[in-house]
N, C-alpha and C positions, 0 to 999 in steps of 0.2 A: 572948817579946818583948811589951812593952806594946802595946796595940792602936793607939795613935797613931803608933807607930814602924813605919809600913808600909815593908817592904823597898823599896829603890830599884829602880825598874823594874817594880813590881807593877802589873798592868793595871787594878787597881781602887784606885789611889792617889787623892790629892786632886784630880788633874786630871780625874777621871772623875765620881764621885759619882752613880751612877744611883739612881733612886727605885723603891721597892717598898712592899709592905704586909706586915706580919708580926704574929704573935702569939707569946707565950711560953708554955711549959708551965704548965698549971693555970689559965690565964686565957683567957677567950673573946674579950676585947676585941682588936680589930685596930687598928693604927695605922701611919702612914707611917714608913718607915725609909729610910735612905740607906746604901748599901754603902761601907765603907771598909776596904780590904784584905780580910781574912777575918772581918770583924765587920760588924754592923749598928748604926748609930746611930739611936736613937729620936729622930726629927727633931722630933716634937711636944713631947716632954719637954725636948729641948734648947732649943727656942724659948721655952718657958715659963721655963726656968731662967735664960735670958739676957735675959728681958724683951723678946723680939722681937715686933714687930707681926704676924709671920706665924704665930704659934702657932695662930690660928684656922683656917688653911689646912692646917697640918701635923699637928695633933692630930686626925686624922680616920681613919675606917676604910677610906677609898678615896682615890685620887688625884684624883677628879673635881673637887672644889672647887679644887684647885690648877690643874688643867687649864683650868678655866673662867675663871681669873683673868686670863689674857692674857699676852702676851709680855713686857711691861715687868715684871710681877710675877715671871714665870719667871726673868728675868735677875737681878732683885734678890734673890730667894730663893737662887739659885745662888751669887751673890757672898757672901751672908751665910753660907751653909753652908761655903763654901771658907775663909772667915775663921775660922769656929768650929773647924774641924778643923786649921788650920795655925798659928793664933796661940797661943803657949805659955800666955798668961794664961787661956785657956779650958780648959786641959787638966784641971785638978783638978775643974772642974764637970762636964765632959762624959764623962770616962772611966767613971764609974759608969753612964752611959747607953748604953754600948756592949755589945752582946751577941755572943758567938761565933756565927758563921753557922750552925754545926751544931746550935746549941741552940734555934733558932727555927723556926717553921712559916711558910713563905711562901705568900701567897695571890694570887689573881688581882688585879693591882694597880689596876685601874680597872673600872668598870661599862661594859661594851661596849654602845654604842648600835647603830649599823649596822655591817655588815661587808661589804667589797667586796674581791674578789681579782682582780688583773690578770694579764697574760700578757706581761711586758715584756722577756724575754730573747730576743734573736734566735737565739742558739745553741739554746736550748730549743725555740723554735717551729719552727726548721728540723729539728731532730732528730725532733720529733713528726710533722712533715709527711712526712719521709722514711720513718718507720715505718708510718704509716697511709695515706699517699698516695704510694707508691713510684713510681707511673707519672706523677705530675703533672709538668707542665712547670716549675712553681715550687713549692718546698716550703713557702713562705709563702702564706697566704690573701691575696686581693687587697687587703684592707683593712689588713693588718698594719702596713705602713710609713706609714699615714696617721692612725691613731688608736690609743691604748692600749686593747686589747681587755680586757674584764673581765666579771665576773659578780657578782651579789649573793648572798652566802652567808648563813649562819644564825648570828647573833650569840649565841644562847642556848647554843650548843655550843662556844664558845671557852673553853678550859680552860687553867689554869696549868701550867707545866712540872712534871713529876713525877706528873701525873695519868695513871692507866692508861687505855688506849684499848681498848674492847671491839671485837673484829672485827665489822664490820657485816654484816648480811644484807640480801638484796634479790633482785630479778630479774636474771638474766643470760642471755645467749644467745650461743653461739659460732656462727660462720658455718656450721658443719657440723650444727648442731642444728635440727630442724624447728620446735621450740617453745621458748619461754623456760622456765627452771626457777627455783625459788626456793631460796635457801640462803646460807650464809656466803660472803663474798667469798673467792676463791682467788687474787686478784691485788691484795693490799693493798700500797699503796705510800706513800712519803713525798714531800714536796716541800720542799726547803730554800728558805726565803723570808725576806724582811725585811718587818716590819709597821710602819706609820706611825700614830701615835696623835694624833688631833685634839683640840685643847683648845678654842680659841675657835670658837664656832658662827658660821654665816653666815645671812643673810636669804634666805628662799625667794624665788626669782625673780632673784637677783643672783649671777651666776657669780663665782668667785674667780679673778682673773687670775694668770698665772705669777709675777709679781713679789711677790704677797702671800702665797705659800704658807707662808712661815715665820711669818706673823702668826697662822696657824691650827694649824700642826703643832707639837706639843710635843716629841716625840722619837720614837725608833724602838726596835724590839726584834726578836729573832729569832723566826721563826714557822715551824711545820711544818703544812702543809696536807695532812693525811692524805687519801689518795685510794684508793677502791676501783675499780680500773681496769676490771674486768669489768662492774660495775654501771654505771659511767660510760659505757662504750662502747655499752651497749644503750639507755640512756635519753637521751643528750645531743642527739640529732637530733630536732626542730629547735631546741629552746630552751636547750640547754646543760646544764652540771652541775647536779645536784639531789641525790639520795640518795647518789651516789657520793662526795660531798664534805661533806655537811652533818652527818655523825655526830660529827666532832671536828676542831677546829683548836687546836693547842697553841701557846702564846706563853710567852715568858720571864717570869719573876717580876720582872725588872728592866727598867725603861724608861730608856734612855739619852737624856738631853736633847740636842737638836741642838747646843746651845752647847758640848757636850763633844767634838764631832766636827768642829770647824772645820778642823783640820789634815788631815782625811781627805777634804775636799771635792775633787772632780775633775770634769773635763769628761766628758760622755758620749761614746760612739763617734760618729764622723762620720756626719752624716745623709746618706742616699742619695736621699731624695725631698723635694721641697719641701713644707713643712708649712703648714697653714692658720694664719692669724695668731694665733689663740688658743693654738696649740701651738708656735709658732715661738720657740725659746729662743736664737736666734743672738746677741742682744744682752743676754741675761740672765746673771747671775752663775752660775758652775758649780753645778749641783744634783745631780751624781752623787756617790757616796760610795765610797771605797776601803775596802771591808770584806772581810776574808779569812775565809771560812767553812770549817769542817770538818764533814763528815758522818761519823758513826761508827755502826756496827751492832754491838752487843754489845762495845763497846770497841775495835773494829777500824776504823780509818779507811778509808772506801771512796771518798771524794771530797773535793775542796777547791775549791768554786766561788768565783770572784771576782765580787763585786758590781759592781766598776767597769766590767764589760762590759755592763751593762744598757742597752738601747737607749732605753727610755722612763724618764724620771726621775720622782721622787716629785712634783715640781712640775707636770709635765705630766699626771700621773695625776690630781692634785687638780683641775687646770683642766678636764680632760675630765669628771671625775666631776660637776662642778657647772655645766658650760657650758649645760645645758638648764634651769637654774634650780633644780636639786635643792639643798636646804639641807644644811649641815653641823650636826651636833650634838656637844656635848662627849662624848667617849668613842667617837666613830666610829673604826673601825679599817679601814685599807686596806692590802692586802699587794701586794708587788711581783710575785708570780708566781714560778715556779721559777727559781732562779739557776743558770745553766749557763754554763761557759766554753767555749772552742773545743776544748780537749783532752778526750780520753776520761776522764781522771782528774778532770775538773772538772764533770762532769754532776751535776745536783742532784736526780735522781730515779732510782729503780731501773728505771723504764720505759726510761730512756735508758741507764743503766749496763749493763743486761743486754740491751738492744735488744729490748724486749718479751718477755724470757724466752729469747731465742735463745742468749745468751752468759752463762751463770750466773757469779756472782761466787764466787771461792774464798775462803771465810772460814776461820779456824782451827777453827770448830765445824761446818763443812760448807758445801756449796754453797747459794747463794741466787739465786732469780730474783725472787721477791717475798717479803714478810715472812711469817715463821712465828710461831705463837703462842709467847709467851715472849721474843721478840726485843725488845731495848731499843735505841731510836734516840736519838742525842744530836747536836744541832747546837750548835756553839760558834763563836765568831768574835772577831776583834780588828780594830782600825783604827789607823793611824798617829796618834800624839798629839804634843803639844808636846815639843820638845827631845829627840826620839828615843824618846819613851815609846810605850807601846801603850795603847790604850783598849779594855778588855775589854767584850764584850757578854755579858749573862747567858745561860747555856746554856738549851737547850730539850730536855727529855728525856721520853720516853714509852715505856711497855712495852705490848706487845700482849697482850691477854687473849683467851681463846677466846670465840667468839660464844655468846650466851645460847641455851640449848636452846628450841625452839619450844614454845609452850603448847598 
């Protein structure tokens, strides 16, 4: 089937057009691409061939110049791309610029500036509370319903989908051990999340209000916040996650622009506590997203977390991230935190799915409490699109490699 003839109902049809960065065999040069069906359109070459004023933004080895151009340009470029791949007059020019997806190498699509991870799912937070604080009167911490809790991660270890993840080593100490020990993590976990990519920066000292979040956020992607639970448990009091999280964070090779997800916007769950004005979204447009996520281990589906259940929205997270005057930079990445629904089959981490190892998962290749060397984890997702279509999100895949031997 010719590449422009994308099958009806394909989740990566002209209604989607996510952005990535690719290279072809034998060439070192990277360039911006747009996914169309099971092909990649060389967006920079297409812009040059059609005399587009956007060639300077698209013929680049990273998405950052496009991200920095701002919302008006994002919308203009998207309209142009949609016309290029749907107007028959462009077909002869553009078909030679389409590459089969399996023939290209996909790269980290943008240069990550800062990385922040939140904790926005009430279901996840309550599950974690019940696991680690079973005797507490409330499974949520006292601040949880008042602000989006988060931590600053390590941007330098954000990697593109398909990158192997080496099992981390560090200190760990079980409650029954008298002293900590050092070694590879024995409780390696995943967290199914959604990442939001900042384009337009902000001025230091000026918070970004709720209503302005779409002026700054370009798009979203799936994200796996790999977690070493045993290292995390020993180190996180009192300052929070550090080595248990910083060894790797995997993101999709494809960034879905927010404009492609208009049909999936939804209201967040009902608020149960009065919010301070900078977080109060009562009179704001819906900023939740109906994303249907699937988590698979070695090709076997273990969970289907629904993003629509997230208590804190991306707009509230951005408002909180900047309310103290912290500035945004082009390429900033902030993640939703683990996505978990109310049902057992909707939990977004092995910590919850196995209840901290108490209830092993039965997989075709054996039982799992936490990840074993060689395991391959894949996150995939789709969202409702226009006219009954689906908008596909780029997968996130990572394989666990054994820890490096000590020197």
